C-alpha positions as CSV (number, residue, x, y, z in Angstrom):
1,M,-8.1,-20.5,-21.0
2,A,-11.5,-19.3,-19.7
3,K,-11.4,-16.3,-17.3
4,A,-12.3,-17.0,-13.7
5,P,-15.3,-15.2,-12.3
6,S,-14.4,-12.0,-10.5
7,T,-15.4,-10.7,-7.1
8,P,-15.8,-6.9,-6.7
9,T,-13.3,-5.5,-4.3
10,R,-11.7,-2.2,-3.3
11,V,-8.1,-1.5,-4.0
12,A,-6.1,1.3,-2.3
13,S,-5.9,4.4,-4.6
14,D,-2.1,4.4,-4.8
15,I,-2.1,0.8,-6.0
16,A,-4.9,1.5,-8.5
17,A,-3.0,4.5,-9.8
18,T,0.2,2.6,-10.2
19,A,-1.6,-0.4,-11.8
20,T,-3.2,2.0,-14.3
21,A,0.2,3.5,-15.2
22,V,1.8,0.0,-15.6
23,A,-1.0,-2.1,-17.1
24,S,-0.8,-0.9,-20.7
25,A,2.9,-1.4,-20.9
26,E,2.4,-4.9,-19.6
27,N,-0.5,-5.5,-22.1
28,R,-2.9,-6.1,-19.2
29,S,-6.0,-4.4,-18.0
30,V,-5.8,-2.7,-14.6
31,A,-7.7,-5.6,-13.0
32,E,-5.3,-8.1,-14.6
33,Q,-2.3,-6.1,-13.3
34,V,-3.6,-6.0,-9.8
35,N,-4.4,-9.7,-9.9
36,H,-0.8,-10.3,-11.3
37,W,0.7,-8.5,-8.4
38,A,-1.6,-10.2,-5.9
39,R,-0.6,-13.6,-7.2
40,I,3.1,-12.8,-6.9
41,G,2.5,-11.5,-3.3
42,M,0.5,-14.6,-2.5
43,L,3.3,-16.9,-3.8
44,V,6.0,-15.0,-1.8
45,D,3.8,-15.0,1.3
46,R,3.1,-18.7,1.1
47,S,6.6,-19.6,0.2
48,G,8.4,-21.4,3.0
49,S,11.8,-20.9,1.3
50,V,14.9,-20.0,3.1
51,G,15.0,-16.7,1.2
52,N,11.5,-15.8,2.3
53,R,12.2,-16.7,5.9
54,R,15.3,-14.4,5.7
55,L,13.2,-11.6,4.3
56,L,10.6,-12.0,7.0
57,A,13.3,-12.1,9.7
58,V,14.7,-8.8,8.5
59,V,11.2,-7.2,8.1
60,S,10.2,-8.3,11.6
61,G,13.5,-6.8,13.1
62,Q,15.0,-10.2,13.9
63,D,17.9,-9.7,11.4
64,Q,19.6,-6.8,9.7
65,F,19.1,-5.5,6.1
66,S,22.9,-5.9,5.6
67,S,22.5,-9.7,5.8
68,L,20.5,-9.6,2.5
69,G,21.7,-9.4,-1.0
70,R,20.8,-6.4,-3.2
71,D,17.6,-7.9,-4.7
72,E,16.6,-9.3,-1.3
73,R,16.9,-5.8,0.2
74,V,14.7,-4.4,-2.5
75,A,12.1,-7.0,-1.7
76,A,12.4,-6.5,2.0
77,H,12.0,-2.7,1.6
78,A,8.9,-3.3,-0.5
79,L,7.4,-5.4,2.2
80,V,8.1,-2.8,4.8
81,D,6.7,0.0,2.6
82,A,3.6,-2.0,1.9
83,R,3.1,-2.7,5.6
84,I,3.6,1.0,6.5
85,A,1.0,2.0,3.8
86,E,-1.4,-0.6,5.1
87,L,-1.1,0.7,8.7
88,A,-1.3,4.4,7.7
89,A,-4.4,3.8,5.6
90,A,-6.1,2.3,8.6
91,Q,-5.4,5.3,10.8
92,S,-7.3,8.5,11.3
93,F,-4.6,11.0,12.2
94,G,-6.7,14.0,11.5
95,A,-9.3,13.2,14.1
96,S,-6.6,12.8,16.8
97,A,-4.9,16.0,15.8
98,R,-8.1,18.0,15.8
99,A,-9.0,16.5,19.3
100,D,-5.7,18.0,20.4
101,G,-6.7,21.4,19.1
102,Q,-4.8,21.3,15.8
103,T,-6.1,22.4,12.4
104,T,-5.6,19.7,9.7
105,V,-5.7,19.6,5.9
106,S,-7.4,16.8,4.0
107,V,-7.8,15.9,0.3
108,D,-11.2,14.7,-0.9
109,D,-11.9,12.2,-3.7
110,E,-11.8,15.0,-6.3
111,G,-8.4,16.2,-5.1
112,T,-9.6,19.4,-3.4
113,L,-7.6,20.5,-0.3
114,T,-9.8,21.3,2.7
115,E,-8.7,22.9,5.9
116,I,-10.5,21.3,8.9
117,A,-10.6,23.3,12.2
118,P,-10.6,21.6,15.6
119,D,-14.4,22.4,15.9
120,G,-15.0,20.5,12.6
121,S,-15.6,23.5,10.4
122,R,-14.2,23.2,6.9
123,R,-12.7,25.7,4.5
124,P,-11.6,24.8,0.9
125,L,-8.1,25.8,0.2
């Protein structure tokens, strides 16, 4: 089977790190692992099954986790965790905290902790 052409895209760093850790054990490249997970998620998301509707009802707060079986609860928690991570990644909590006069700490791409004062001055930690 020929490989489909790829489109460059960005992947959240936590997903990339997990895919890197899992890919070799699954005999996949990191890109293949991310694509594998994306396809599973797409299938679940597009599924109109009763099970999927039950999961979505729980995740949206219309039903209780206790109404689900063990495996369904695991899937529902994963959906909630993914949504929280998605929303948190889109937020800039530091800017709000600094506007309120609080000092914040940030991690740069190299993993260096930096203290950021309300005036915007930075100090490596």
